[in-house]
C-alpha positions as CSV (number, residue, x, y, z in Angstrom):
1,M,24.6,-5.3,31.7
2,P,22.7,-2.7,29.6
3,T,22.2,-3.4,25.9
4,T,22.6,-0.6,23.4
5,Y,20.7,-1.1,20.1
6,S,21.1,0.8,16.9
7,A,19.9,4.3,16.4
8,R,18.1,3.2,13.3
9,S,16.0,0.7,15.2
10,R,15.1,3.3,17.8
11,A,14.1,5.8,15.0
12,I,11.6,3.4,13.3
13,E,8.2,4.0,14.8
14,P,5.8,1.2,15.7
15,F,2.4,0.9,14.0
16,H,0.0,2.5,16.4
17,V,-2.7,0.3,15.0
18,M,-0.9,-2.8,16.3
19,A,-1.8,-1.8,19.9
20,L,-5.4,-1.5,18.8
21,L,-5.3,-4.8,16.9
22,A,-3.9,-6.6,20.0
23,R,-6.7,-5.2,22.0
24,A,-9.2,-6.1,19.3
25,N,-7.9,-9.6,19.3
26,Q,-8.2,-9.8,23.1
27,L,-11.8,-8.6,23.0
28,Q,-12.5,-11.2,20.3
29,A,-10.9,-13.9,22.4
30,D,-13.1,-12.8,25.3
31,G,-16.2,-13.5,23.2
32,H,-16.9,-10.1,21.8
33,D,-18.0,-9.6,18.1
34,V,-15.3,-7.3,16.7
35,I,-15.7,-5.8,13.3
36,H,-12.2,-5.3,11.8
37,L,-11.8,-2.3,9.6
38,E,-8.2,-1.6,10.6
39,I,-6.0,-3.9,8.6
40,G,-5.2,-3.4,4.9
41,E,-5.7,-7.0,3.9
42,P,-8.4,-8.3,1.6
43,D,-10.9,-10.5,3.4
44,F,-11.0,-12.9,0.4
45,T,-8.8,-16.0,0.6
46,T,-6.4,-16.6,-2.3
47,A,-8.3,-17.6,-5.5
48,A,-8.7,-21.3,-6.0
49,P,-6.6,-21.6,-9.2
50,I,-3.6,-19.9,-7.5
51,I,-3.9,-22.3,-4.5
52,A,-4.1,-25.3,-6.8
53,A,-1.0,-24.1,-8.7
54,G,0.9,-23.7,-5.4
55,Q,-0.2,-27.2,-4.3
56,A,1.0,-28.6,-7.6
57,A,4.3,-26.8,-7.2
58,L,4.8,-28.4,-3.8
59,A,3.9,-31.8,-5.1
60,A,6.3,-31.4,-8.0
61,G,9.1,-30.6,-5.5
62,H,9.5,-26.9,-6.5
63,T,10.9,-26.0,-3.1
64,R,14.5,-24.9,-3.9
65,Y,15.9,-21.5,-4.5
66,T,15.2,-19.8,-7.8
67,A,17.4,-17.3,-9.5
68,A,17.7,-14.0,-7.6
69,R,15.6,-12.2,-10.2
70,G,12.9,-14.8,-10.0
71,L,11.4,-17.5,-12.3
72,P,11.9,-16.5,-16.0
73,A,8.3,-17.8,-16.7
74,L,6.9,-15.5,-14.1
75,R,8.8,-12.5,-15.3
76,E,7.6,-13.2,-18.8
77,A,4.0,-13.4,-17.5
78,I,4.3,-10.1,-15.8
79,A,5.7,-8.5,-18.9
80,G,2.8,-9.9,-20.9
81,F,0.4,-8.4,-18.3
82,Y,1.9,-5.0,-18.9
83,A,1.4,-5.3,-22.6
84,Q,-2.2,-6.5,-22.2
85,R,-3.3,-4.1,-19.5
86,Y,-1.3,-0.9,-20.2
87,G,-0.2,-1.3,-23.8
88,V,3.5,-0.9,-22.8
89,Q,6.4,-3.2,-23.7
90,V,8.5,-4.2,-20.7
91,D,11.5,-6.5,-21.3
92,A,11.2,-9.3,-18.8
93,E,14.9,-8.8,-18.0
94,R,13.9,-5.6,-16.3
95,I,11.6,-7.3,-13.8
96,L,12.8,-8.7,-10.5
97,I,10.6,-10.9,-8.3
98,T,10.8,-9.9,-4.6
99,P,9.5,-11.1,-1.2
100,G,6.4,-9.0,-1.2
101,G,6.1,-5.4,-2.2
102,S,8.4,-4.7,0.8
103,G,11.2,-6.5,-1.0
104,S,10.9,-4.2,-4.0
105,L,11.0,-1.2,-1.7
106,L,14.1,-2.6,0.0
107,L,15.8,-3.0,-3.3
108,A,14.9,0.5,-4.5
109,T,16.0,2.3,-1.4
110,S,19.2,0.3,-1.2
111,L,20.0,1.2,-4.8
112,L,19.0,4.8,-4.9
113,V,19.6,6.4,-1.5
114,D,23.0,7.2,0.1
115,P,23.2,8.0,3.8
116,G,21.8,11.5,4.5
117,K,19.9,11.7,1.2
118,H,16.2,11.7,1.0
119,W,13.1,11.1,-1.1
120,L,10.1,13.4,-1.1
121,L,7.0,11.5,0.2
122,A,3.4,12.7,0.5
123,D,2.1,13.1,4.1
124,P,-0.2,11.2,4.7
125,G,1.2,8.1,3.2
126,Y,2.2,4.5,3.9
127,P,4.5,4.5,7.0
128,C,6.9,1.8,5.9
129,N,8.1,3.9,3.1
130,R,9.8,6.4,5.4
131,H,11.0,3.6,7.7
132,F,12.7,1.8,4.8
133,L,14.5,5.0,4.0
134,R,15.7,5.3,7.6
135,L,16.9,1.7,7.4
136,V,19.3,2.5,4.6
137,E,20.4,5.7,6.5
138,G,18.5,8.0,4.3
139,A,15.4,10.0,5.2
140,A,11.9,10.9,4.1
141,Q,11.1,14.5,3.4
142,L,7.4,14.5,4.2
143,V,5.4,16.9,2.1
144,P,2.1,17.9,3.6
145,V,-0.8,17.3,1.2
146,G,-4.5,17.7,1.5
147,P,-7.7,17.3,-0.5
148,E,-6.8,20.3,-2.7
149,V,-4.2,18.2,-4.4
150,R,-6.0,14.9,-3.8
151,Y,-3.4,14.0,-1.2
152,Q,-0.7,13.6,-4.0
153,L,2.6,15.2,-4.8
154,T,2.6,17.7,-7.7
155,P,5.4,19.1,-9.8
156,E,4.9,22.4,-7.9
157,L,5.4,20.7,-4.5
158,V,8.5,18.9,-5.8
159,D,9.9,22.3,-6.9
160,R,9.0,23.9,-3.5
161,H,10.4,21.1,-1.3
162,W,13.5,19.9,-3.3
163,D,16.8,20.7,-1.7
164,S,20.5,19.7,-2.0
165,D,19.9,16.4,-0.3
166,S,17.0,15.3,-2.4
167,V,17.5,12.4,-4.8
168,G,14.0,11.4,-5.8
169,A,10.3,11.1,-4.9
170,L,8.1,8.2,-4.1
171,V,4.4,8.4,-5.0
172,A,1.6,5.9,-4.7
173,S,-1.3,5.5,-7.1
174,P,-3.7,4.3,-5.8
175,A,-2.5,5.7,-2.5
176,N,-2.7,4.3,1.0
177,P,-4.5,5.7,3.1
178,T,-6.5,7.9,0.8
179,G,-7.3,5.8,-2.3
180,T,-6.5,8.6,-4.7
181,L,-4.9,8.1,-8.2
182,L,-2.4,10.0,-10.3
183,S,-3.5,10.4,-13.9
184,R,-1.2,9.7,-16.9
185,E,-0.7,13.5,-17.3
186,Q,0.1,14.0,-13.6
187,L,2.6,11.1,-13.7
188,G,4.2,12.7,-16.7
189,G,4.4,16.1,-15.0
190,L,6.1,14.5,-12.0
191,S,8.5,12.7,-14.3
192,Q,9.5,15.9,-16.0
193,A,10.0,17.8,-12.7
194,L,12.2,15.1,-11.3
195,K,14.3,14.6,-14.5
196,A,14.9,18.3,-14.6
197,R,16.5,18.0,-11.2
198,G,18.4,14.7,-11.8
199,G,16.1,12.8,-9.5
200,H,14.5,9.4,-9.6
201,L,10.8,8.7,-9.8
202,V,9.6,5.7,-7.8
203,V,5.9,4.7,-8.1
204,D,4.1,2.4,-5.8
205,E,1.5,0.6,-8.0
206,I,0.6,-2.0,-5.4
207,Y,-3.1,-1.3,-5.5
208,H,-3.3,-1.4,-9.3
209,G,-6.3,-3.5,-10.4
210,L,-8.4,-2.2,-7.4
211,T,-9.9,0.8,-9.1
212,Y,-13.5,1.8,-9.4
213,G,-15.1,3.6,-12.4
214,C,-11.7,4.3,-13.9
215,D,-8.4,2.6,-14.8
216,A,-5.1,3.4,-13.1
217,A,-2.3,4.5,-15.5
218,S,1.1,3.0,-15.0
219,V,4.0,5.4,-14.9
220,L,5.7,3.2,-17.5
221,E,3.2,4.6,-20.0
222,V,5.0,8.0,-19.7
223,D,8.4,7.3,-18.2
224,D,10.4,4.2,-19.1
225,D,13.1,5.2,-16.6
226,A,10.9,5.1,-13.6
227,F,11.1,2.5,-10.9
228,V,7.8,0.6,-10.3
229,L,6.9,-1.2,-7.0
230,N,4.2,-3.8,-7.2
231,S,2.8,-6.8,-5.3
232,F,0.7,-9.9,-5.6
233,S,-0.9,-9.1,-2.2
234,K,-3.8,-6.8,-3.0
235,Y,-5.5,-7.3,-6.3
236,F,-4.2,-10.8,-6.6
237,G,-5.0,-11.6,-3.0
238,M,-1.8,-13.4,-2.1
239,T,-0.9,-11.5,1.1
240,G,0.6,-14.4,3.1
241,W,2.5,-15.8,0.1
242,R,4.9,-12.8,0.3
243,L,5.5,-12.0,-3.3
244,G,6.0,-8.8,-5.3
245,W,8.0,-7.4,-8.1
246,L,10.1,-4.4,-9.2
247,V,10.4,-3.0,-12.7
248,A,13.6,-1.0,-13.2
249,P,15.6,0.6,-16.0
250,Q,17.8,-1.9,-17.7
251,A,21.0,-0.1,-16.5
252,A,20.0,-0.7,-12.9
253,V,19.2,-4.5,-13.2
254,A,22.7,-5.8,-12.5
255,D,23.1,-3.8,-9.3
256,L,19.6,-4.7,-8.2
257,E,20.3,-8.4,-8.8
258,K,23.5,-8.2,-6.7
259,L,21.5,-6.6,-3.9
260,A,18.8,-9.3,-4.2
261,Q,21.4,-12.1,-4.0
262,N,22.8,-10.7,-0.8
263,L,19.6,-9.5,0.9
264,Y,17.2,-12.4,0.4
265,I,18.7,-14.8,-2.2
266,S,15.3,-15.3,-3.9
267,A,11.6,-14.9,-3.4
268,P,9.7,-18.0,-2.2
269,S,9.8,-20.5,-5.0
270,M,6.4,-22.1,-4.2
271,A,4.8,-18.7,-4.2
272,Q,6.4,-17.9,-7.6
273,H,5.0,-21.1,-9.2
274,A,1.6,-20.4,-7.7
275,A,1.6,-16.8,-9.1
276,L,1.9,-18.1,-12.6
277,A,-1.8,-18.9,-12.3
278,C,-2.6,-15.2,-11.5
279,F,-2.7,-14.3,-15.2
280,E,-5.0,-17.1,-16.4
281,P,-8.4,-15.9,-17.7
282,A,-10.3,-18.0,-15.0
283,T,-8.3,-16.4,-12.2
284,L,-8.6,-12.9,-13.6
285,G,-12.4,-13.4,-13.8
286,I,-12.5,-14.2,-10.1
287,L,-10.4,-11.2,-9.3
288,E,-12.6,-8.9,-11.3
289,Q,-15.7,-10.2,-9.4
290,R,-13.9,-9.3,-6.2
291,R,-13.0,-5.8,-7.5
292,H,-16.7,-5.3,-8.1
293,A,-17.5,-6.3,-4.6
294,F,-15.0,-3.8,-3.3
295,A,-16.6,-1.1,-5.4
296,A,-20.0,-1.9,-3.9
297,R,-18.6,-1.7,-0.4
298,R,-17.0,1.7,-1.2
299,D,-20.3,3.0,-2.7
300,Y,-22.1,2.0,0.5
301,L,-19.6,3.1,3.2
302,L,-18.6,6.4,1.7
303,P,-22.0,8.1,1.8
304,A,-22.9,6.3,5.1
305,L,-19.9,7.8,6.9
306,R,-20.4,11.2,5.3
307,A,-24.0,11.1,6.6
308,L,-22.7,10.5,10.1
309,G,-20.5,13.6,9.9
310,F,-17.1,12.2,8.9
311,G,-15.3,14.5,6.5
312,I,-14.2,12.7,3.4
313,A,-13.4,15.5,1.0
314,V,-12.1,13.4,-1.9
315,E,-13.9,10.3,-3.3
316,P,-11.3,7.5,-3.4
317,E,-10.9,5.9,-6.8
318,G,-8.9,2.9,-5.8
319,A,-7.5,0.6,-3.0
320,F,-10.0,-0.2,-0.2
321,Y,-9.7,2.7,2.2
322,L,-11.6,5.8,3.3
323,Y,-9.5,8.5,5.0
324,A,-11.8,10.5,7.1
325,D,-11.6,13.8,9.0
326,I,-13.0,13.6,12.5
327,S,-12.7,17.3,13.4
328,A,-16.4,17.7,13.7
329,F,-16.5,15.3,16.6
330,G,-13.6,16.7,18.7
331,G,-10.8,14.9,20.4
332,D,-7.8,13.1,19.0
333,A,-7.8,10.2,16.6
334,F,-6.2,7.6,18.8
335,S,-8.6,8.2,21.7
336,F,-11.4,8.2,19.1
337,C,-10.4,4.8,17.8
338,Q,-10.0,3.4,21.3
339,H,-13.5,4.6,22.2
340,F,-15.1,2.8,19.3
341,L,-13.1,-0.4,19.9
342,E,-14.0,-0.5,23.6
343,T,-17.6,0.6,23.4
344,E,-18.8,-0.7,20.0
345,H,-16.2,-3.3,19.1
346,V,-15.4,-1.6,15.8
347,A,-11.7,-1.3,14.9
348,F,-10.2,1.3,12.6
349,T,-6.9,3.0,12.3
350,P,-5.7,6.4,13.7
351,G,-4.1,8.9,11.3
352,L,-0.9,8.8,13.4
353,D,0.2,5.7,11.5
354,F,0.3,7.6,8.2
355,G,2.3,10.7,8.9
356,R,2.2,14.0,10.8
357,Y,0.0,16.4,8.7
358,Q,-3.3,16.7,10.5
359,A,-2.9,13.1,11.6
360,A,-4.5,13.6,15.0
361,H,-7.8,14.6,13.2
362,H,-8.0,11.7,10.7
363,V,-8.8,8.0,10.8
364,R,-8.7,5.3,8.1
365,F,-11.4,2.7,7.5
366,A,-10.6,-0.4,5.4
367,Y,-13.6,-1.8,3.7
368,T,-12.3,-5.3,3.8
369,Q,-15.5,-6.8,5.3
370,D,-18.6,-7.8,3.3
371,L,-21.6,-5.5,3.0
372,P,-23.7,-6.9,5.9
373,R,-20.7,-6.4,8.3
374,L,-20.2,-2.9,7.0
375,E,-23.9,-2.2,7.7
376,Q,-23.4,-3.5,11.2
377,A,-20.3,-1.3,11.6
378,V,-22.2,1.8,10.5
379,E,-25.0,1.1,13.0
380,R,-22.4,0.7,15.8
381,I,-20.5,3.8,14.8
382,A,-23.7,5.9,14.8
383,R,-24.4,4.6,18.3
384,G,-20.8,5.2,19.4
385,L,-20.8,8.8,18.2
386,K,-23.6,9.5,20.7
387,S,-21.6,8.2,23.6
388,W,-18.4,9.9,22.3
389,R,-20.2,13.3,22.2
390,A,-21.6,12.7,25.7
391,R,-18.1,11.9,26.9
392,E,-16.7,15.2,25.5
393,I,-19.4,17.3,27.2
């Protein structure tokens, strides 16, 4: 008997990179040395003080549910972090601890988007953002952006693309896949443009802390009514612990708490206790060393890829990605990625995963390998370009 699944499940697209990852893993299992530049996960393990705090929490029996909004001590620690790093006062009551950054996105979309309504999103951008909107029966209005606006939404683009079904905009700073930032002034301009239209501003700050040569401004410095999505996965290196947070206006907290109670009850209690160690000076020292390592990787890989002919028009200021134009080499991005995986065993991500605008001519490199591995990758890519060009003739 045929089974009919929901329209929403059919509308959500798979990650194209997962097919490449599966093939990369198969090649690795067959004994090939694969260099992984495709997945947005830091290669560092969770810092030792955080692991120790998690082990202590388990030993102490902290394995039960917490309140839906999360441990009060962790929310206070995050509030203190905002005061220290950004100079802004955030009441801990406005902070909700979530299962990863995805949990904060689930809460925000569930609260702010009715069926048929949409947010403006930059294209290219993180694909799960548009998929979460579809999950709540909303939609993403993808706004094509290029290097001329540093791949970010602007007030002018908001004005141009806003329509009767628009209820807000989601921006990311630093952004995935481009690594670009929004300045304090740019965030302020977006805030004003959205408030003028009665819309909500939602800002993904998940890559905060991973910036190079500059500091990322928080939207809370210019707009206390904005919704902020953040995570312990990237800067804090806790990907598998599945922990994030959402900062919301006070008026929204009760409804968000109600959603959290129903959607996931609470974030993992052991992870929350472990995360208390994130803000200790010793831990922050380790994380800063890792940030400097990422900066060194970017400073090597960016000019190396440009020298090979990849078009990287905007120097990324944050995250750990390079979004590169492959137009000079011909062909489409997915075939290009397949070629390098099969011939040189270097895995990176086709632009199709990040939207539609010029996606077939872009790829993303994640510099989540150490410098010697990146040097090997560049050597292999240089060799692979020769065979790619010969294939196209």
